[in-house]
C-alpha positions in Angstrom: 24.0 21.9 -15.5 21.7 24.0 -13.3 22.5 27.7 -13.4 20.4 29.2 -10.5 19.9 27.2 -7.3 18.3 28.1 -3.9 19.3 26.2 -0.8 16.9 26.0 2.2 18.9 24.7 5.1 18.9 26.0 8.7 22.3 24.5 9.8 25.1 26.8 8.7 27.7 24.0 8.4 25.4 21.9 6.3 24.7 24.9 4.2 28.4 25.6 3.6 28.9 21.9 2.7 26.2 22.0 0.0 27.6 25.2 -1.4 31.0 23.6 -1.7 29.5 20.6 -3.5 27.8 22.9 -6.0 31.0 24.9 -6.5 32.9 21.6 -7.3 30.4 21.1 -10.1 31.0 24.6 -11.5 27.7 26.1 -10.2 28.3 29.7 -9.2 24.8 31.1 -8.7 23.7 29.4 -5.5 21.9 31.3 -2.8 20.9 30.1 0.6 18.3 30.8 3.3 17.7 29.5 6.8 13.9 29.7 6.8 11.2 28.2 4.7 9.3 31.5 4.5 12.4 33.2 3.1 12.8 30.4 0.5 9.2 30.8 -0.7 9.6 34.6 -0.9 12.9 34.4 -2.8 11.3 32.0 -5.3 8.3 34.4 -5.7 10.6 37.3 -6.2 12.7 35.5 -8.8 9.6 34.6 -10.7 8.3 38.2 -10.6 11.7 39.4 -12.0 11.6 36.9 -14.8 14.7 35.1 -13.6 13.3 32.0 -11.8 15.4 29.4 -10.0 16.2 26.2 -11.7 16.4 24.1 -8.6 15.5 24.1 -4.9 17.6 22.0 -2.5 15.8 21.8 0.8 16.0 20.0 4.2 12.7 18.7 5.6 13.4 19.3 9.3 13.8 23.0 10.4 14.4 23.6 14.1 12.1 26.1 15.8 14.2 29.1 17.1 11.1 31.1 18.0 11.3 33.2 14.8 7.7 33.4 13.6 7.2 31.4 10.5 4.2 30.5 8.3 5.9 27.5 6.8 7.7 25.3 9.4 8.7 22.2 7.5 10.4 21.3 4.2 7.5 19.3 2.9 5.2 22.3 3.4 7.7 24.4 1.5 7.8 22.0 -1.4 4.0 22.0 -1.7 3.9 25.8 -1.6 6.7 26.2 -4.1 5.0 23.7 -6.5 1.8 25.8 -6.5 3.6 28.8 -7.9 6.3 27.2 -9.9 5.2 23.6 -10.8 8.2 23.0 -13.1 10.8 23.8 -10.4 13.1 20.9 -9.8 13.4 19.9 -6.1 16.1 17.8 -4.4 15.6 17.0 -0.7 18.7 16.7 1.5 17.6 15.6 4.9 18.2 13.3 7.9 14.5 12.2 7.7 14.6 8.5 7.2 10.9 7.5 7.5 10.1 5.7 4.2 6.4 6.7 4.4 7.2 10.4 4.3 9.8 10.0 1.6 7.4 7.8 -0.4 4.7 10.4 -0.2 6.9 13.1 -1.6 7.7 11.1 -4.7 4.1 9.8 -5.2 2.8 13.3 -5.4 5.5 14.3 -7.9 6.7 16.9 -5.4 10.4 16.1 -5.5 12.8 14.8 -8.1 15.6 13.5 -5.8 16.1 12.5 -2.2 19.5 12.3 -0.5 19.9 11.2 3.1 22.3 13.1 5.3 24.7 10.4 6.0 28.1 9.1 5.0 29.1 10.1 1.4 26.1 12.4 1.1 28.2 15.0 -0.8 28.9 12.3 -3.5 25.3 11.3 -3.6 24.2 15.0 -3.9 26.5 15.3 -6.9 24.9 12.2 -8.4 21.4 13.6 -7.7 22.2 16.9 -9.4 23.4 15.1 -12.5 20.4 12.8 -12.6 17.7 15.4 -11.9 19.3 17.8 -14.5 18.8 15.0 -17.0 15.2 14.6 -16.0 15.7 11.4 -14.0 14.5 10.6 -10.5 17.2 10.0 -7.9 17.2 8.1 -4.6 20.4 7.9 -2.6 21.3 4.2 -1.7 20.0 4.4 1.9 16.6 5.8 0.6 16.4 3.2 -2.1 17.0 0.4 0.3 14.4 1.6 2.8 11.8 1.9 0.1 12.6 -1.5 -1.2 12.2 -3.0 2.3 8.9 -1.2 2.7 7.4 -2.7 -0.4 9.2 -6.0 -0.8 6.5 -8.0 0.9 4.0 -6.7 -1.7 5.9 -7.9 -4.7 5.8 -11.6 -5.6 7.8 -13.3 -8.3 4.7 -13.1 -10.5 4.5 -9.4 -9.9 8.1 -8.8 -10.7 7.8 -10.8 -13.9 4.8 -9.1 -15.4 6.2 -5.6 -14.5 9.5 -6.6 -16.1 7.7 -7.5 -19.2 6.0 -4.1 -19.3 9.4 -2.5 -18.8 10.7 -4.4 -21.8 7.8 -3.0 -23.9 5.5 -6.0 -24.0 1.9 -4.8 -24.3 -0.3 -5.8 -21.4 -2.6 -7.8 -23.6 0.3 -10.0 -24.7 1.6 -10.8 -21.2 -0.6 -14.0 -20.9 1.3 -15.6 -23.8 4.6 -15.2 -21.9 3.1 -16.5 -18.7 1.8 -19.6 -20.5 5.2 -20.2 -22.0 6.7 -20.4 -18.5 3.7 -22.3 -17.0 3.1 -19.4 -14.6 -0.4 -19.2 -13.1 -2.7 -17.4 -13.2 -2.1 -16.6 -16.8 -5.3 -15.0 -18.0 -5.5 -11.4 -19.1 -8.1 -10.6 -16.5 -5.8 -11.9 -13.7 -2.9 -9.8 -15.1 -5.1 -6.7 -15.2 -6.5 -7.2 -11.7 -3.0 -7.8 -10.2 -1.5 -4.7 -11.9 -4.6 -2.7 -10.8 -4.1 -3.8 -7.2 -0.4 -2.9 -7.2 -1.1 0.5 -8.7 -3.8 1.1 -6.1 -1.5 0.1 -3.2 1.3 2.4 -4.4 -1.0 5.2 -5.5 -0.3 5.1 -9.2 -2.8 5.5 -12.1 -0.7 4.3 -15.0 1.5 1.3 -15.7 4.2 3.6 -16.9 4.4 5.2 -13.4 4.5 1.7 -11.8 7.4 0.6 -14.1 9.4 3.8 -13.5 8.9 3.4 -9.7 10.0 -0.2 -9.7 13.1 0.7 -11.7 13.9 3.6 -9.3 13.8 1.5 -6.1 15.4 -1.5 -7.6 12.5 -4.0 -7.7 13.2 -4.7 -11.4 
């Protein structure tokens, strides 16, 4: 499990709750800050001292209390942190529910897990910690459902089938054979390539492997 964690959360009660969740998992070395600027400075300092953090848990929404800050939002903090420590794992714990914002964070490989502040969020945070520690992406159920709803209209039965075949290890060039067996049309390789290319473009991916992983994460396949 993670050894050294930094929490960026401006609400004290939420901060204490996260610390308790970490303590329940046996994580002792967890520090917390209330401002994004402080979080970035602590991460820089830990890197300089040769004892970098393993994980950042951050909110996205930080209230303005008139304390001057260069970084005012969690998404900006994540981008700044990734520039100086690209391999730092990041879990977002936030009330932010807009799927477009959440989607963008994952598309840019900026975050490894997202937990909505809602009922059972302590349980989901524990699940996220375990998943991200094992190099898996984590979406809490509310997030997964919102992303599925956002993209459901883009995925036809044909799309789901060919992506499922890719997930099973079927080479793209062999997919037409399976389509022909099921009398699914279009079944030509050119049509398969064009459809996968369109889906990747819409979702912002460059490789089929990314598309398959995403569809698994949000429950499309």
